[in-house]
N, C-alpha and C positions, 0 to 999 in steps of 0.2 A: 485368384488369390496369390499374393506374393509369398515368397519363402519367409520373409520377416513377419507377415501377418500370421502365418501358421505357427511360427516360432513363439511369437508373443502369446497367442492363444494357448499353446502348450504350457508356457511358463505360468500363465494365469491359472490354468487347470491344476497344475502341480502345486502351486501355492495354496489353492483352496483345498486340495486333497490333503495336504500335509497339516494345515492349521484349522481346517473346518470352515473358515471364512476367508474372503478376500476383500479388503477395503479398497475402494476406488482410489483413494489418495495414494496408497502404497503402489497400486498398479500404475497409476499415472506417473508417479515419480520414477519407477523402474523403467517404464517405456521411454520417458523423456531422456533419462540417463543413457540407456543402451541403444535406443533406436531413433531418437530425435523427435522433433515437434510434429512431423508429418503424420504421426499416428494418434495425435491428440487434437481435439478441437474444443472450443468453448460453446456449451449448449445454450439454449434460449434463456435459461435461468442464471447464466453467467458462471457456471461451474466448468472446470476442466473435465472433459469426458474422453472416452476411448473411441477410436475409429470404429464405425459401424461394421466394417468388414471383419475387424478383429473380434468384435462382440459376436458376430454370426459364427465365426470359426470356434470361438469359446463355447457357444451354445451347442454346437454340434458335438463337441467333446464331452460336455456334461449331460447331453441328451435329455435336458429338461429336469434333471435331478437337482438343479440349483435354482434358487430364486433371488431376485434383486430386492433388497430392502431399501425402498426409496427414501425412508426417513433417516436411516443411519448410513446410507451410501456404501453398502457392501453386498456381496453375493454370499449366500450360505446354502448348505445342503437342505433340501426340502424334507429330509427324514434324518433320523439319527444314524442310519446305516450308510456308510460310504462304500460304494462298490468300486472294484478295480476295473 
């Protein structure tokens, strides 16, 4: 895992922790602006998506406490309680 991969995942986790949700569009825009296109790809449905290694690192940080809402394209906490 690259330092940038880890840095992006930490940013994603921090954003979700602070606001309770993380919209993929916001994450994609942040990643494009700060890290370039190499961490973004177009998925089979034609949507901009985040590099799989970044998502793996992000999942390690939230430890399964966040879920992906595939209809609204965001990650959110699986419970009302956010842990540090």
